[in-house]
N, C-alpha and C positions, 0 to 999 in steps of 0.2 A: 504493499499500499503504500503511495507516495507521501511524502511529508510536505505539506503546502502550509506556509507562513501568512496567516490571515489577519492583518492589522496588528502585526508583530508579535503574534501568537502563533507558535507552531502546532500544527494538527495534522492527524492521518486521515485520509480519505481514500475512498475505494478507487480503482483504477479500471476502466479510463475515466478522466474526468474533465468536463469542458467548464467554462465560467458559467453557463446556465446552469449546469448541474450543481456547482458549488452553491449558487445563490437558492437553488431548490432545497439543497441539503440544509441551508441556514435558515431557510423560511424568511427569505428576502425578496420583498417587490423590487424587479429590476426598473421599474417606472420611476421609483424614488431614490435610486443610487446612482452614484458614478463609480466605475471600477478601473482600477490600475493594476497591470500585472508587471512586474519588474520595471516599473516607473513608465510604462507605455499605458495611455489611456485606450482601454478597449470599448469602441462604440456598442450600443445596445444590439445593434444589428448583427455584430459579429460574435455576440456571447456564445451562440450554440456552436459555433465553428472553431472557436479558440480553445484548444487543448492545454491543460495544466500538467506540468510535469514536475517530479520530485526537486524540491529546493526551490521552486518559484515562490516569489514573495507577492502577495496580493494586498492591495489596499481597497476596503469598500468604504466609500464616503457619502455622507448623506448632510442634510442641512440641520442647524440647530433650529427647532420651529419655535415660535412664539405665538401666543393666542392674541387675538385684537382686543383691545380695550373695551369695558362696558360703555354704553352710551351715556350713562352719568356717574358722576364720582361718589366714591363712598359716602355715606351719611354722615352728616356733621350734627352735633347737638346745636341747638339755637343759640343766638346770643342774648342773654339775659342782663337787663340794666334795670334795677331796682324790681318794680312790678311789671316792666316791659320786656317783651319778648320778640326777637326779629330774626329773618333767616339772613339778611343782607348784613354784613359788617361794614358796610361803606355809608358814612354819614356825609350829607353834601350841605351847603349854604347856598343862599340865595342872592348874595351881593355880587355887582361888579358885571353882570351879564348886560349886554346890548339891549335887550328887550325882554319881557316876560315871556313871548312865545319860545325864544331860544332856551330860556332857562327852563320852561316846563319840558322841552324835548331832551335837555340834558339830563333832567331828573329821571325821565324813563330810560335814557340809554345807561344810566350809571347803575339801575336796578336799586336805588336806595329805597328805604322805607321810612327813614328820618331825614327831616331837612330842618336847618336852623332858620330862624327869623329875629332879626333884631328889633327890639321894641322902641322905635323912634319913628316919628312922622314921616321924615324923608325915606325911610327904607319901605314903607308900606305903599307909598304912591309914587309912579315913574313919571317921566317926563310928558307922558300923553295924559296924566291924570287918572290913570288905571289902577286899581288896587292889586297890589300884589297877591293876596289872598284869592281873588278871582282866578288866577293863573294857577294855584296849587290845588291838585287833587286831594281834598280834605278827606276824602273817603279812604284813600289807599296810603296818605302819608300822615304819620305823626309829626306834628310841629314841635320841634324844641326851641322854645323862646331862649334867646340869647341876651345877656346884659351887655353886649359889645359897647365899648365905648365910655364904660364907666370907670372914674379913677377913684372911687372910694368906696367902701363898705356900705356906706348909706345909700349912695346912688344905685348900687346894684341891687340892695334888697327893695328899694321902691320900684326898680324896673321890674324885678321878678314879681312883685305883688301885682303891678299892672298886666303883665303878661298871663298871669294866672286868671284874672278877671276877664281878659279879652277871650282867651280861648275857652273859658267855662261858657262864655255866651256862644262860642261858636259850636260848642259841643266836642271839641277835639280833645282826645285823651292827654294831649301834650300840656294841659293846665296843671298836670300833677308833677312835672318836673321841670329845671331850668338849667342852662348851660351858664354856669357862673363865670364872667370875667371881671376882674377887678385889676386895672391895669396902673402900672406905676408912671409912665410918662408916654408922651405921643410919639416919641422918635423910635423907642425900641418896641414899644407895645408889649413889653414883658411884664408879668403879674407883679404886683405888690404883695408879697408873701404875708405880711401881717394883717392887711385888710382883707386879703382872700380868705385867709383862716377865720378872721371875724365874721365874715359875711357868711362862710359856710356854717358855722355853728348856729347863727340867729335862723338862716333858712331852714335848717334842718329841724329846728324847735318849731317852726311855724308848719312843718309837714312837708316840706318839699323834697323832691329827690333831686339831689343836686349833682350834676355832672361839672366837675370843676377844672377850669384850665389853670395849669400850673407850670413852672418851669421843669427842669429835667434833675432837679434835686431830690435824691431820694427820701431824706429826711422830711422835706417839706410834703413830699408825696404821702408819706407814713402819717404825719399830723393831719392831713386832710381826710385820709382814710377813717382814722381814729375819731375825728370829729363827726364822722356818719355821712361824708360823702358817698353817693351811691355809685360813682365812677370818679376816678382819678384820670385826668387827660393831659399827661405832659407833652410839651411842645417838642417837635421835632428840630425845629429852628425858629426864628422869629416870624411872627405872622405875615403872610404874603410875600416871605423872602424868596421862597423856591429853593432853599439851599438844603433841603431833605433832612435826613435825621444825622445830625452833626456829632452827637454823643451817643453811640449804640451802646457804650459801656454803661452809661448811666440808665439807659431805658433798661437794659439787662437787669440791674441792680434794684430799680424800681419794681419790675416784675417779680424779682425774688422777695423783696420786702412784702409787697401787697398781696402776694399769691401764697405766703407761707401759711400754711394751715387752712387757706380759704382760695383753693385753686381756681374757682370760677369767677371770683372778683373781676370785674371788668376793667381793663386798662385800656385806653383808648388815645391813640397818638392824636394830638390837635394841633395844627398849625405847621406851616414850613414846607411841606411837601411840593415838589415842583412837577415830577413826572411818575409814570407808573412803577419806575424801579424802587422809587422812594416808597410808595405804597406797599409794594411786595417785601420789600426789606423790614418795615415795621411789622408785617405779620409773620414774617420768617423768624423775628425775634421772639415771637409769642405774644404780641399784643392782639386784644381781643377785636380791635376795630380802628379805622381810620376816619378822622372827620376833616374835610378839606372844602376848600372853596375857589380861591384864586388860581389855583392849579387847572381847574376846568374852565371857569369863566373867563380868564384871561389868556387861555391858550389860542393860538391861531385859528384851530378847528375846534372849539369847544366840544361840539357834540361828539366828535371821533375821539378826543381826549377822555370823555365821559365813559365810553366804552372801554377805553384802555384801563381807566382806573378801575372799573368793574372786574375785569378779568385779571387785573394785578393782584386785588384783593383776594379774589378767589384762589388763585395761583399761590400766593404767599401763605395763605392759610394751609391749604392743601399740603405744601411744602414743609410748613411747620408740624402738621401732624404726620406726615411722613416719617420725619426725622432724616435730617441730612447726613451723609457719609463723612466720617472723620477726615480731616485733611491729612495727607501723607507727603513725604519730601520726595520718594521715588514712585514710578509708575506701577500700576496694578491693572494688568489686563482685563478688559471687560469680557473678551471672548473667552470660553473655557479652553484650557490647555490639554485636558484630557481628551484623547481620541485624535490628537494633533497628527497630520500625517508626516511620517519620519522625514526628516530632512538630512543634510549631509553633515552636519556639524553636532 
């Protein structure tokens, strides 16, 4: 009986033996294989005619098959902020759009379920005298009133109270919460840490669910959570700057501090993102959501950017849940080395 080496494994077979006989012996489908004898490829049409002799080396090669992806990604738990629950983790703002119609289209493209509205007269009426609220689908959107432009705890608290009254009259569930901004100055628009904490404590006492804009200071973030904030929202960089997340290390520390023993506590990056990769990075760090406005409204093509932000938020979240591979110094082959066709080295 001749000894034939098949994929580097010597085996004895009956004589005579053709390539076709060998494949039948091994229960292999010739339609799904390529065969090489002594480094010569044997076409399938020649399998029955090609005789195998003692000492021949045969390589039988197939493809490493992979299945197609499901049409939908694996299920994710919803985002919970206080008593609110959402499927989308992207929050958007209503400012800086050329008109209300463009704003409404971008809302749809972004897939957001929450949009922020500043409680100021000039933000509710556009240049044509149209009400902002007329352009928002209040049946599908939850309005998040924003104390934007407030530079003291007293002003922020006043705006929050007015917002509650307004949204209660509209029957919108956003009456139960507020996005608190208490700014330090008009140049940086960074939060005043003392007045922010003061306003948070008071609004919590009044029954508000407070989503509080803060710096990327981990200790301030922890103080705000301890004060009862429903969500702490650290800035990636200054409001409207488009610089992206400038200090991912601090964001990681904030996530560690605020989620210690409370893994579902929502941490939402607010301010500074400029493009889709900034949103994806925030989500890959483990943040629970991103709130943005200028990055969409001031883009050259706002509606297209809204789609980009939507997909970036979803992709970043999926990547975080999947768990990235560790970074390594040297190469690590993605194709399997098992079954590699023997070479000369």
